[in-house]
C-alpha positions as CSV (number, residue, x, y, z in Angstrom):
1,M,0.0,0.0,0.0
2,K,1.1,3.6,-0.6
3,V,1.4,6.1,2.2
4,K,-1.8,7.9,1.3
5,D,-3.7,4.6,1.1
6,M,-2.5,3.6,4.5
7,I,-3.4,7.0,6.0
8,R,-7.0,6.7,4.6
9,E,-7.2,3.1,5.9
10,N,-6.0,4.3,9.3
11,N,-8.6,7.1,9.3
12,R,-11.3,4.5,8.4
13,L,-10.3,2.3,11.3
14,R,-10.0,5.2,13.7
15,E,-13.7,6.1,13.1
16,Q,-14.6,2.6,14.5
17,L,-12.9,3.3,17.8
18,T,-14.4,4.6,21.0
19,P,-13.6,8.2,21.9
20,S,-10.9,7.3,24.5
21,N,-9.2,4.7,22.2
22,R,-9.4,7.2,19.3
23,S,-7.7,9.9,21.4
24,Y,-5.0,7.5,22.5
25,L,-4.3,6.4,18.8
26,E,-4.2,10.1,17.7
27,D,-1.5,10.7,20.4
28,M,0.4,7.7,19.0
29,I,0.0,9.2,15.5
30,L,1.4,12.6,16.6
31,A,4.3,11.0,18.4
32,L,5.4,8.7,15.5
33,R,4.8,11.2,12.6
34,D,6.9,13.7,14.5
35,S,9.8,11.2,14.9
36,P,12.7,10.5,12.6
37,V,11.1,7.2,11.5
38,D,10.7,6.9,7.7
39,A,7.3,8.0,6.4
40,L,6.4,4.6,4.9
41,R,7.5,2.7,8.0
42,T,5.6,5.2,10.1
43,E,2.3,4.5,8.4
44,E,2.9,0.8,8.4
45,L,3.4,0.9,12.2
46,L,0.4,3.1,12.8
47,L,-1.9,0.9,10.6
48,E,-0.7,-2.2,12.5
49,A,-1.4,-0.4,15.8
50,A,-4.9,0.7,14.7
51,K,-5.8,-2.9,13.7
52,L,-4.5,-4.3,17.0
53,L,-6.4,-1.7,18.9
54,L,-9.6,-2.4,17.0
55,Q,-9.3,-6.1,17.7
56,A,-8.6,-5.4,21.4
57,Q,-11.6,-3.1,21.6
58,E,-13.9,-5.8,20.3
59,K,-12.7,-8.0,23.2
60,G,-13.4,-5.2,25.7
61,K,-9.8,-4.0,26.2
62,S,-8.8,-0.4,26.2
63,A,-5.8,1.2,24.5
64,Q,-4.0,1.7,27.8
65,E,-4.4,-2.0,28.6
66,L,-3.0,-3.0,25.2
67,F,-0.1,-0.5,24.7
68,G,0.5,1.0,28.2
69,K,-0.2,4.4,29.7
70,D,2.2,6.4,27.5
71,P,1.2,6.3,23.8
72,E,4.8,7.0,22.7
73,S,6.3,4.2,24.8
74,Y,5.0,1.5,22.4
75,F,7.2,2.8,19.6
76,Q,10.0,4.1,21.8
77,Q,12.5,1.4,20.7
78,I,11.8,1.9,17.0
79,I,12.0,5.7,17.4
80,S,15.3,5.6,19.3
81,S,16.9,3.3,16.7
82,A,15.8,5.4,13.7
83,P,18.4,7.5,11.9
84,V,18.2,11.2,12.6
85,R,16.7,13.3,9.8
86,P,19.1,16.1,8.8
87,P,17.5,19.5,9.2
88,R,16.5,21.2,5.9
89,S,18.3,24.4,5.4
90,K,16.1,27.4,4.8
91,L,18.7,28.9,2.5
92,N,18.9,25.7,0.5
93,Y,15.1,25.6,0.2
94,Y,14.7,29.2,-1.0
95,L,17.5,28.8,-3.5
96,M,16.2,25.5,-4.9
97,I,12.8,27.0,-5.8
98,P,14.0,29.8,-8.2
99,W,16.8,27.5,-9.5
100,A,14.1,25.0,-10.5
101,A,11.9,27.7,-12.0
102,L,14.7,29.3,-14.0
103,T,15.8,25.8,-15.2
104,C,12.3,25.2,-16.6
105,L,12.3,28.7,-18.2
106,F,15.6,28.0,-20.0
107,G,14.2,24.6,-21.0
108,I,11.2,26.2,-22.6
109,L,13.4,28.8,-24.4
110,S,15.7,26.1,-25.7
111,I,12.9,23.9,-27.1
112,G,10.9,26.8,-28.5
113,G,14.0,28.4,-30.0
114,L,15.3,25.2,-31.6
115,I,11.9,24.6,-33.1
116,M,11.7,28.1,-34.5
117,L,15.3,27.8,-35.8
118,W,14.4,24.6,-37.6
119,S,11.2,26.0,-39.1
120,S,12.0,29.6,-39.9
121,G,15.7,30.0,-39.5
122,T,15.4,32.4,-36.5
123,A,14.7,31.9,-32.8
124,G,12.2,34.8,-32.7
125,I,10.8,35.6,-29.3
126,F,12.7,32.6,-27.9
127,G,16.0,34.2,-28.8
128,Q,15.8,36.9,-26.2
129,I,14.9,37.4,-22.5
130,S,14.4,40.4,-20.4
131,L,16.1,40.9,-17.1
132,F,12.7,41.6,-15.6
133,T,11.5,38.1,-16.7
134,L,14.4,36.5,-14.9
135,I,13.7,38.4,-11.7
136,A,9.9,37.8,-11.9
137,V,10.2,34.1,-12.5
138,G,12.8,33.7,-9.7
139,A,10.9,35.7,-7.1
140,G,7.4,34.7,-8.3
141,S,8.2,31.0,-8.0
142,V,9.0,31.4,-4.3
143,I,5.8,33.3,-3.7
144,L,3.8,30.8,-5.6
145,V,5.3,27.8,-3.8
146,E,4.7,29.5,-0.4
147,M,1.1,30.1,-1.2
148,L,0.7,26.5,-2.3
149,M,2.3,25.2,0.8
150,K,0.0,27.3,3.0
151,W,-3.0,25.9,1.1
152,L,-1.8,22.3,1.5
153,S,-1.2,22.8,5.2
154,S,-4.9,23.7,5.5
155,L,-6.0,20.3,4.1
156,S,-7.2,17.7,6.5
157,E,-6.0,14.1,6.3
158,D,-8.9,13.1,4.1
159,D,-7.8,15.7,1.5
160,K,-10.7,18.1,2.1
161,P,-9.9,21.7,3.0
162,Y,-11.0,23.0,6.4
163,P,-13.6,25.7,6.0
164,K,-12.2,29.1,6.9
165,P,-14.1,32.4,7.6
166,F,-13.9,35.1,4.9
167,D,-11.1,37.5,5.6
168,I,-11.8,40.9,3.9
169,K,-8.5,42.4,5.2
170,R,-6.4,39.6,3.7
171,L,-8.3,39.8,0.4
172,G,-7.7,43.6,0.3
173,S,-4.0,43.2,1.0
174,Y,-3.7,40.6,-1.8
175,I,-5.5,43.0,-4.2
176,V,-3.2,45.9,-3.3
177,I,0.0,43.7,-3.7
178,A,-1.3,42.4,-7.1
179,I,-1.9,46.0,-8.3
180,I,1.5,47.2,-7.2
181,A,3.2,44.1,-8.8
182,V,1.4,44.8,-12.1
183,F,2.4,48.5,-12.3
184,A,5.9,47.8,-11.1
185,G,6.2,45.0,-13.7
186,R,5.1,47.3,-16.5
187,Y,7.6,49.9,-15.4
188,L,10.6,47.6,-14.8
189,D,9.9,45.7,-18.1
190,T,10.6,48.9,-20.1
191,L,13.5,50.0,-17.8
192,L,15.5,46.7,-17.6
193,P,17.4,45.5,-20.6
194,V,16.5,42.6,-22.9
195,I,19.3,40.1,-23.3
196,P,19.7,38.2,-26.6
197,I,20.2,34.5,-26.0
198,S,20.8,31.6,-28.4
199,P,18.6,28.5,-28.0
200,W,21.8,26.5,-27.7
201,V,22.9,28.7,-24.7
202,S,19.4,28.2,-23.2
203,L,19.8,24.4,-23.7
204,A,23.2,24.5,-22.0
205,L,21.8,26.5,-19.0
206,F,18.9,24.1,-18.8
207,I,21.3,21.1,-18.6
208,V,23.4,22.9,-16.0
209,G,20.2,23.6,-14.0
210,V,19.1,20.0,-14.1
211,V,22.5,18.7,-13.0
212,G,22.6,21.3,-10.2
213,L,19.2,20.2,-9.0
214,K,20.4,16.6,-8.8
215,F,23.8,17.1,-7.3
216,I,23.4,20.2,-5.2
217,F,19.8,20.2,-3.9
218,F,18.7,16.6,-4.2
219,K,21.9,14.9,-3.1
220,K,21.5,12.3,-0.3
């Protein structure tokens, strides 16, 4: 089973538990998912614990009788023997996002430019790029990913968003930021220079970007 499938199965079994047993299992879930144990192994252990608890409940036993008073103690040996997860660097994270976005941009320029060269003999719009575009793609990718991550964090475990009250102040601030960004973009696009770039150079930059992603950001 995949991790998502195991989470859904765990949620299904949890609904069959009594309130006290469900609360105990939820404490176990929090303890194990916050531990350095691998995600797949974590969900396997939690699913196994949910099944054992459901079987014990049918026989009239409580979670404390089955696993002990401390929800974390049942997994303590597994948690203590798990390798420590290296902390993710914030700088590494915020460099990786624009790096990946610009790599994709150069990939599009190279493909489009080579097709245009083959069909018409000139790269056309794919043979140049403005400095503003480079800045906008790099900075915009970070903002977009941050917004996406905030949205994902609002999802419940059954993949349904939690309902949130309408926030007129936040909506207004987004509108103001969007208006400022549009006008600033129009001004900077005419102010900053346009750089001619060969599709072959774009292709080389794309390859360098892919290699960098693999060996700098995704290295084990």
